C-alpha positions, 0 to 999 in steps of 0.5 A, spaced: 482 462 457 485 468 461 480 471 465 481 473 472 480 467 477 482 462 472 487 456 474 492 456 468 496 450 467 492 447 473 497 451 478 497 458 476 491 462 479 490 469 475 489 474 480 489 481 476 492 484 470 498 488 471 500 490 464 501 488 457 505 490 451 503 489 443 505 482 443 502 479 450 498 481 457 501 480 464 498 478 470 499 477 477 498 470 479 499 465 485 503 459 484 498 454 488 503 449 489 509 453 492 504 459 495 507 465 492 506 470 487 508 470 480 507 474 474 504 470 468 505 473 461 500 471 456 501 471 448 495 475 446 489 472 442 490 475 436 497 472 435 496 465 438 496 462 431 502 466 428 508 462 428 513 468 428 510 471 434 509 464 437 517 463 436 519 470 438 515 469 445 518 462 446 525 465 444 524 470 450 523 464 455 529 461 452 533 467 452 531 470 459 532 463 462 539 462 460 540 468 465 541 468 472 542 475 475 539 479 480 538 485 475 534 480 470 527 478 472 528 470 473 524 465 469 520 460 473 516 456 467 513 456 460 507 452 458 501 452 453 494 450 455 490 449 449 492 455 444 494 459 450 502 460 450 504 463 457 511 464 461 511 464 468 516 469 471 518 473 478 513 478 480 516 484 482 512 489 486 513 496 484 513 500 477 516 500 471 521 506 469 517 509 464 511 510 469 517 513 474 519 518 469 512 520 467 511 522 474 517 525 477 522 526 471 527 529 471 530 524 476 535 526 481 542 525 478 545 520 483 538 516 482 539 516 475 546 513 475 544 508 480 538 505 476 543 506 469 548 502 473 544 496 475 541 496 468 548 496 465 550 490 470 544 486 467 546 488 460 554 486 461 551 479 464 547 478 458 552 480 453 557 475 456 552 470 455 552 472 448 545 475 448 543 482 446 537 484 448 535 489 442 529 493 446 532 496 452 527 502 454 524 504 460 517 500 459 522 494 460 525 496 466 522 494 473 524 497 479 521 494 486 519 497 492 526 495 495 529 499 489 532 493 486 532 494 478 530 488 474 531 488 466 525 484 463 522 482 456 527 479 452 522 478 447 526 480 441 533 478 444 537 474 440 544 470 440 550 475 439 552 471 433 545 472 429 547 475 422 541 480 423 536 483 427 531 484 422 525 481 420 523 480 412 521 488 410 521 490 417 525 492 423 523 489 430 524 494 436 522 501 439 524 506 434 525 512 440 530 507 443 533 505 436 541 505 435 543 508 428 545 501 426 538 498 428 534 503 424 538 501 418 536 494 419 544 491 419 547 486 424 547 489 431 551 487 437 552 489 444 553 496 442 546 497 440 544 496 447 549 501 450 546 506 445 539 504 447 541 505 455 544 512 453 537 514 451 534 511 457 539 515 461 538 521 457 530 521 458 531 520 466 535 526 467 532 531 462 524 528 462 524 528 454 527 523 448 532 526 444 529 524 438 521 526 436 518 525 429 511 525 426 512 518 424 517 512 426 520 513 419 522 520 421 524 518 428 529 513 425 532 518 420 534 522 426 537 517 429 541 516 423 543 523 421 541 529 426 545 530 432 541 531 439 541 537 444 546 536 449 543 534 456 546 540 460 542 545 455 536 541 457 538 540 464 543 545 467 544 541 473 547 535 470 554 534 471 559 534 465 562 527 467 555 524 467 553 528 460 560 525 457 557 518 459 551 520 455 555 523 449 559 517 449 554 511 449 549 515 444 555 516 438 552 514 432 559 511 430 559 504 434 566 505 434 566 511 438 561 508 443 563 504 450 567 498 448 562 494 452 557 494 458 563 493 463 566 499 460 560 503 461 559 501 468 566 502 470 565 510 467 558 510 471 561 508 478 566 514 478 562 519 474 559 522 481 566 523 484 568 530 486 574 530 482 570 528 475 564 533 476 567 538 472 571 535 467 572 537 460 567 535 455 568 529 451 571 530 444 571 525 438 575 524 432 570 524 427 568 531 430 575 534 427 573 531 421 567 534 420 570 541 421 575 540 416 570 538 411 566 544 412 572 549 411 570 555 407 574 557 401 575 565 400 571 569 395 575 572 389 574 580 391 573 585 385 580 589 386 583 582 385 580 581 378 581 589 376 589 588 378 589 582 374 586 585 368 590 591 368 596 587 368 594 583 362 592 589 359 599 592 360 602 586 357 598 586 351 599 594 350 607 593 349 606 587 344 600 591 339 603 597 336 602 604 337 597 608 341 593 610 335 592 603 332 591 600 339 585 605 340 582 604 333 582 596 335 579 597 342 573 601 339 571 596 334 572 591 339 568 595 344 562 595 339 562 588 338 562 587 345 556 591 346 552 587 340 554 581 344 551 583 350 545 587 349 540 582 345 541 576 351 540 582 356 533 583 353 531 576 352 533 575 359 529 580 362 523 578 357 524 571 360 524 573 367 517 577 366 514 571 363 517 566 369 514 571 374 507 571 370 507 564 370 509 563 377 504 568 379 498 564 375 500 557 378 500 560 386 493 563 384 490 557 381 493 553 387 490 557 392 483 556 388 484 548 387 488 546 393 484 545 400 488 550 405 492 547 411 489 546 418 492 545 424 490 538 427 487 540 435 489 535 440 483 531 443 486 526 447 483 525 454 476 528 451 470 524 450 468 522 443 463 527 442 467 533 444 473 530 440 468 530 434 466 537 435 473 540 435 475 536 429 469 538 425 470 545 428 477 545 425 475 543 418 476 535 419 473 529 419 473 523 424 474 517 420 469 511 420 469 506 424 472 509 431 477 504 434 476 502 441 481 498 446 482 497 453 486 502 457 489 501 464 491 509 464 485 512 460 478 513 463 472 509 459 469 513 453 475 518 453 480 518 447 486 514 448 490 517 441 489 520 434 492 518 428 494 526 427 496 531 432 499 538 433 501 538 425 498 541 419 493 537 414 489 539 408 482 541 410 477 535 410 482 530 412 480 524 416 483 523 423 482 516 426 480 516 434 481 510 439 477 511 444 478 507 451 473 502 454 476 503 460 480 498 464 480 490 464 475 490 470 475 483 474 468 480 476 466 481 483 465 474 487 460 472 492 463 472 499 457 471 502 458 465 508 465 466 507 470 468 513 471 476 513 479 475 513 478 470 507 474 475 503 479 481 504 485 477 502 481 475 495 479 482 494 486 485 495 489 479 491 485 483 485 487 489 487 482 492 491 483 498 495 477 500 499 474 494 503 469 497 508 466 492 514 460 493 517 458 489 523 451 486 525 448 482 530 446 475 528 443 469 531 444 464 526 451 466 523 458 465 527 461 471 528 466 473 523 462 471 517 460 475 511 452 476 511 452 480 504 456 485 500 455 491 496 455 491 490 452 485 488 456 479 486 457 477 479 458 484 476 465 488 474 468 493 479 474 497 479 479 495 484 482 502 485 476 506 485 470 502 487 468 501 495 466 494 497 462 493 503 462 487 507 456 486 512 459 481 517 456 477 523 458 479 530 454 473 532 448 473 537 447 480 541 451 479 548 449 482 555 452 483 562 451 476 566 446 477 572 449 477 579 446 470 582 450 470 589 445 470 595 439 468 591 435 462 592 434 457 587 427 459 585 430 466 585 436 464 580 431 461 575 427 467 575 432 471 574 436 467 568 429 466 565 428 473 564 435 474 561 434 468 556 439 464 559 439 456 561 439 453 567 439 445 566 438 441 572 445 438 572 448 445 572 445 446 579 450 443 584 450 443 592 456 444 596 457 445 603 459 453 604 459 458 609 454 462 605 447 461 608 444 454 607 439 454 600 443 460 597 447 461 591 454 462 593 458 461 586 456 461 579 459 460 572 460 465 568 463 467 574 464 475 573 458 480 574 457 484 568 461 479 564 458 479 557 454 472 555 449 471 549 442 468 549 441 461 551 448 460 554 448 455 559 449 457 567 452 453 572 450 455 580 452 452 586 447 452 592 450 452 599 448 445 603 450 448 610 456 449 613 462 445 612 463 439 618 469 442 621 466 449 622 465 451 629 460 456 631 460 460 638 456 466 641 460 471 645 457 476 649 461 483 648 460 488 654 461 496 652 460 502 656 459 509 654 465 514 654 461 517 660 456 514 664 450 517 663 451 520 656 450 517 650 455 514 646 454 510 639 457 503 639 458 500 632 461 492 632 464 489 625 465 482 625 470 478 621 469 470 621 469 464 616 463 467 612 466 474 611 466 481 613 460 484 615 457 489 620 453 487 626 450 493 627 450 500 631 447 502 638 446 508 642 448 507 649 448 511 656 450 505 660 454 499 660 450 494 655 452 487 653 451 484 646 451 477 644 455 476 637 455 469 634 461 467 630 463 461 625 470 460 624 474 455 620 481 451 621 483 457 616 479 463 618 479 465 625 474 470 628 475 477 630 470 482 633 472 490 632 468 495 636 468 502 635 465 508 640 463 514 637 467 513 631 473 511 635 477 505 635 475 502 642 477 494 642 479 488 637 477 481 640 480 475 636 477 469 636 482 463 634 479 457 631 483 452 637 479 456 642 472 454 640 470 448 643 463 448 640 461 445 633 455 447 630 450 443 626 453 443 619 446 444 616 444 450 620 437 453 619 438 459 614 438 466 619 432 469 615 428 463 617 430 463 624 426 468 629 430 473 632 428 475 639 427 482 640 433 486 643 432 489 650 433 496 649 434 501 655 429 507 655 435 511 654 438 508 648 436 506 641 439 500 637 440 499 630 438 493 627 444 488 626 446 487 619 449 480 620 444 474 619 448 470 624 448 474 630 444 472 637 440 477 641 442 477 649 440 471 653 442 465 657 447 461 652 451 455 656 457 456 650 457 464 651 463 467 652 463 474 656 467 480 654 467 487 657 469 492 653 470 500 655 468 499 662 471 503 667 474 498 672 470 492 668 473 485 668 472 479 663 467 474 666 471 467 665 476 465 660 475 470 654 478 470 647 484 474 646 483 482 646 486 488 643 487 494 647 484 501 645 491 502 642 491 495 638 495 491 643 493 484 646 492 485 654 491 477 655 486 478 660 479 480 656 479 487 659 480 493 655 480 500 658 476 506 655 
């Protein structure tokens, strides 16, 4: 069994079919033991029980395995599984030379010489090992994506000491690349491979074969008898030095070819040097012999015959007596001559007339009895229906049955080949058509439940070119898992044309994490329940904090708008009050208007252990005192910044060491503490302070009084360090307006 996906020999997983010939099919496979790609050549099923083909198949492995060269495909393994014979060899990622010639011929001269040189190097190595390839052709030349040339298919190779390369009654090999001695069925040697390589070089540079014919026999006869058209007549851009290489390699006489593959390689190495490009056309000794054999012998001219007769007559007249007697004798002889030729002429004319009548009758009768010749139209690459119609229109018939076979290059239901093409045949002749079944398509596996990356890797191993990914949210399948596929698994598909769509899970749908900071426990639970998030009891933690007691001061996931999925467990930290080392103090800050009696707007900003905040703003016309409560910590001192009419007025620093009073570590949250109204003069309006910890004016034994902006005001008692209006500390608790 050699189906795609089969594990051959328990080791080689067949991934896709990459080629094949008349004797075997070639698959791309993965060696699961060494985790590398290999090529597996499998003997066709119809030859599995043919001993001759099995022997030839094994001989290929033996011949190639004996060779180790960078331009020869390496053999890794050979084996048999039940009736399946296979060879495991090096996998070449690229194309064969025949495909390249079909797509791009004629190839550039330097590229053709480079390819021929690498083939020549491989042949030289094989010949030194006493192995003759015997089937050098573009189909057996692989060219990797890195440009490396690899010679493969030693299926009909034999040791150079073998007496013949023919089987009984047949010749093995590809007729278009035969050497003349190969076509004769006599013993071949190294020079037969050189001749075949010359044809390959000819084809690369001209895009055509040197010999074509209606049948293999006619092509073989042309190898033996007919000259080929000079490459430069087909492609004038070929340098003379390169044409000379082809002419020498393709000599019909093996003695006039290169003595060895190494000699040809040396010639290829220098043929593109500037001094050689326009060298004279190569000449061979047999060319001069042929000219000698075809020399023309001059014809005898009439005047030569007349002068000769006159000479003979003159000689006779002197021997035969007087003129009168001579005239009498000549007259009698003339009469006898006329009698001799008259009857034959008459009979000849009659015979000619009879022959002409007979020929006319034959041709007239032949025209009535023999079917006229018709030209066979080309129906390759047409559907069977169209092909049948065109052949019947031309007076021909389609042979029954129509043949079908799989093809890697011709689309399904199109004609691959026809038995006769572009040639005259008798009307009513049968034409055998071979129709394509399409490629040997792989079966689409079921990738549901597998990871997307693994599915893509498996599809690409089968040669799939188009794999689309469609992502969908799914609460059950993990992200990256294949949910479904199209087409459905189990059917065949064309890896090069069909698009495989994989529907892939994105996991549960995510959404931004809500911000819980500043909420109470009940508020946080309500918000999380609304968002379908979980808050286990053991995830509610209480710690001292400079945040208001009972409020959330930290959460995990921590970032607001961080994406989370439904059911995610959340952890929150709720403030249990200020830390034990926190100190709390209320400072009375006195501020005067810019001009007494005129309205000024005062804005006070706070910075302490609780963070940065705005205490509030107030409009004043007279000097006012405002109680400001600060909470400081060992690593965070307090600071009061005063602005008057949007101009910086003063900055009061409150160091931790200067605060003696220690607050209750668990104070009542500000929002639950009643705030007495602030006395507001009739001429001023106070905007509500925004700091939850600020106190209204009143008697506080721990209050510090600071005068800011009074014309001649002084600090009451020991005040905190202050900055002047210009930002400098005067150390006296007083600032000038």
